[in-house]
C-alpha positions as CSV (number, residue, x, y, z in Angstrom):
1,X,26.9,-12.2,28.1
2,X,30.0,-10.4,26.9
3,X,28.4,-9.0,23.7
4,X,25.6,-7.3,25.7
5,X,28.2,-5.8,28.1
6,X,30.2,-4.4,25.2
7,X,27.1,-2.9,23.6
8,X,26.2,-1.4,27.0
9,X,29.6,0.4,27.1
10,X,29.2,2.0,23.7
11,X,25.4,2.5,23.6
12,X,25.6,6.1,24.7
13,X,27.4,7.0,21.4
14,X,24.4,6.2,19.3
15,X,25.0,4.6,15.8
16,X,28.7,5.1,16.0
17,X,28.7,3.4,19.4
18,X,26.8,0.4,17.9
19,X,29.4,0.0,15.1
20,X,32.2,0.3,17.6
21,X,30.6,-2.3,19.8
22,X,30.2,-4.6,16.8
23,X,33.9,-4.1,15.9
24,X,35.0,-5.0,19.4
25,X,32.8,-8.0,19.6
26,X,34.1,-9.4,16.3
27,X,37.7,-8.5,17.1
28,X,37.4,-10.5,20.3
29,X,35.8,-13.4,18.5
30,X,38.5,-13.4,15.8
31,X,41.3,-13.5,18.4
32,X,39.9,-16.7,19.9
33,X,37.2,-15.9,22.5
34,X,33.7,-16.8,21.1
35,X,31.3,-13.9,21.3
36,X,28.6,-15.0,18.8
37,X,29.0,-11.9,16.6
38,X,26.2,-12.9,14.2
39,X,23.7,-12.7,17.0
40,X,24.7,-9.1,17.9
41,X,24.7,-8.2,14.2
42,X,21.0,-9.0,14.2
43,X,20.2,-6.5,16.9
44,X,22.6,-3.8,15.7
45,X,21.1,-4.0,12.2
46,X,17.7,-3.7,13.8
47,X,18.5,-0.1,14.8
48,X,17.8,1.0,11.2
49,X,16.4,-2.1,9.6
50,X,14.7,-0.2,6.8
51,X,18.0,1.5,5.7
52,X,20.0,-0.1,2.9
53,X,22.9,2.1,3.7
54,X,22.9,1.0,7.4
55,X,22.9,-2.6,6.3
56,X,25.9,-2.0,4.0
57,X,27.8,-0.3,6.8
58,X,27.1,-3.2,9.2
59,X,28.4,-5.6,6.6
60,X,31.6,-3.6,5.9
61,X,32.3,-3.0,9.6
62,X,31.8,-6.7,10.4
63,X,34.0,-7.8,7.5
64,X,36.8,-5.4,8.4
65,X,36.6,-6.4,12.1
66,X,36.8,-10.1,11.2
67,X,39.9,-9.4,9.1
68,X,41.4,-7.5,12.0
69,X,40.7,-10.2,14.5
70,X,42.2,-12.9,12.4
71,X,45.4,-10.9,11.7
72,X,45.7,-9.9,15.4
73,X,45.7,-13.6,16.4
74,X,48.1,-14.3,13.5
75,X,50.5,-11.7,14.8
76,X,50.3,-12.9,18.4
77,X,51.0,-16.5,17.3
78,X,53.9,-15.4,15.1
79,X,55.4,-13.6,18.1
80,X,54.7,-16.4,20.6
81,X,56.2,-19.1,18.4
82,X,54.2,-22.1,19.7
83,X,56.2,-25.3,20.6
84,X,57.1,-27.7,17.7
85,X,54.6,-30.4,18.8
86,X,51.7,-27.9,18.7
87,X,52.7,-26.7,15.2
88,X,53.1,-30.3,14.0
89,X,49.6,-31.3,15.4
90,X,48.0,-28.3,13.7
91,X,49.6,-29.0,10.4
92,X,48.7,-32.6,10.6
93,X,45.0,-31.7,11.3
94,X,44.7,-29.6,8.2
95,X,46.1,-32.5,6.1
96,X,43.0,-34.5,6.9
97,X,40.7,-31.9,5.3
98,X,39.7,-31.7,1.7
99,X,41.9,-28.7,1.3
100,X,44.9,-27.9,3.5
101,X,45.9,-24.4,2.4
102,X,44.4,-20.9,2.4
103,X,41.2,-22.1,0.8
104,X,40.3,-23.5,4.2
105,X,39.4,-20.0,5.2
106,X,36.6,-20.0,2.7
107,X,35.4,-23.5,3.7
108,X,35.4,-22.4,7.3
109,X,32.7,-19.8,6.7
110,X,30.3,-22.6,5.6
111,X,31.3,-25.1,8.3
112,X,33.7,-24.1,11.1
113,X,36.2,-27.0,10.7
114,X,39.2,-24.9,11.7
115,X,39.1,-23.0,15.0
116,X,41.4,-20.0,15.6
117,X,42.0,-19.4,11.9
118,X,44.6,-16.7,12.6
119,X,46.7,-19.2,14.5
120,X,46.5,-21.7,11.6
121,X,47.6,-19.0,9.2
122,X,50.7,-18.4,11.2
123,X,51.6,-22.0,12.1
124,X,51.0,-23.3,8.6
125,X,52.8,-20.4,7.0
126,X,50.1,-19.6,4.5
127,X,50.4,-16.9,1.9
128,X,49.2,-13.6,3.7
129,X,47.8,-12.0,0.5
130,X,45.7,-15.1,-0.2
131,X,44.6,-15.3,3.4
132,X,43.5,-11.6,3.3
133,X,41.6,-12.2,0.1
134,X,39.8,-15.4,1.3
135,X,39.0,-13.9,4.7
136,X,37.5,-10.8,3.1
137,X,35.4,-12.7,0.6
138,X,34.2,-15.1,3.3
139,X,33.4,-12.4,5.8
140,X,31.6,-10.2,3.2
141,X,29.5,-13.3,2.1
142,X,28.6,-14.4,5.6
143,X,27.9,-10.9,6.9
144,X,25.7,-10.1,3.9
145,X,23.8,-13.3,4.4
146,X,23.1,-12.4,8.1
147,X,22.0,-8.9,7.1
148,X,19.8,-10.1,4.2
149,X,18.1,-12.6,6.6
150,X,17.5,-9.7,9.0
151,X,16.2,-7.4,6.3
152,X,13.7,-10.0,5.0
153,X,12.4,-10.5,8.5
154,X,12.1,-6.8,9.3
155,X,10.5,-6.1,5.9
156,X,7.8,-8.8,6.1
157,X,7.1,-9.2,9.8
158,X,5.8,-6.9,12.5
159,X,8.6,-4.8,13.9
160,X,8.6,-6.2,17.4
161,X,8.8,-9.8,16.2
162,X,11.3,-9.3,13.4
163,X,14.6,-9.3,15.4
164,X,13.6,-12.6,17.1
165,X,12.6,-14.2,13.8
166,X,15.9,-13.1,12.3
167,X,17.8,-14.3,15.3
168,X,16.2,-17.7,15.1
169,X,17.1,-17.9,11.4
170,X,20.7,-17.0,12.2
171,X,21.0,-19.4,15.1
172,X,19.6,-22.2,12.9
173,X,22.3,-21.5,10.2
174,X,25.0,-21.5,12.9
175,X,23.7,-24.8,14.4
176,X,23.5,-26.3,10.9
177,X,27.1,-25.3,10.2
178,X,28.3,-26.8,13.5
179,X,26.5,-30.1,12.7
180,X,27.9,-30.2,9.2
181,X,31.4,-29.4,10.6
182,X,31.1,-32.3,13.2
183,X,30.1,-34.9,10.6
184,X,32.6,-33.6,8.1
185,X,35.5,-33.8,10.6
186,X,34.4,-37.2,11.7
187,X,34.2,-38.5,8.1
188,X,37.6,-37.1,7.3
189,X,39.1,-38.5,10.5
190,X,37.8,-42.0,9.7
191,X,39.2,-41.8,6.2
192,X,42.5,-40.8,7.7
193,X,42.6,-44.1,9.6
194,X,41.7,-42.8,13.0
195,X,40.0,-45.4,15.2
196,X,36.3,-44.9,15.8
197,X,35.7,-43.7,19.4
198,X,33.9,-46.2,21.6
């Protein structure tokens, strides 16, 4: 798994290495290659699960890396200038959703209805300041939720079981958000007059 390999590369650097590994994992995820960053946050937080300061650092690093990943993809798409038919399809997709502007970046933290958000930011020509604000709020909220789940597990369960309990909780949240996203997109698609697939 790519996250494990990245952590292996930086593990010799101690805590700084773990934070660098988390940054690289989230940057890769933000630019379009899924790396399951929440899963690795659980194990990296577990290095000092009893430290409020460590939890805060993990949240801040994860949030900044998420912002960096999205803006990296945004810059790449702006430079590449995708074909008109791709831009048109992406814009049309957002029009089926409850909101079709920068607020989608917040909605996406609850249910991933928009993949490759940096690309949508570029193609839909969203306001960059609003994008940065919503991405930061969403990333801080989601990272904080992951760390709080981990902290509750480490605080109340035997140390060797805690990371697995926290991981299960995080995976359940991720699966729930994917299920909500699927039904949400399906409902919006049907409202938009798309034929039901056979």
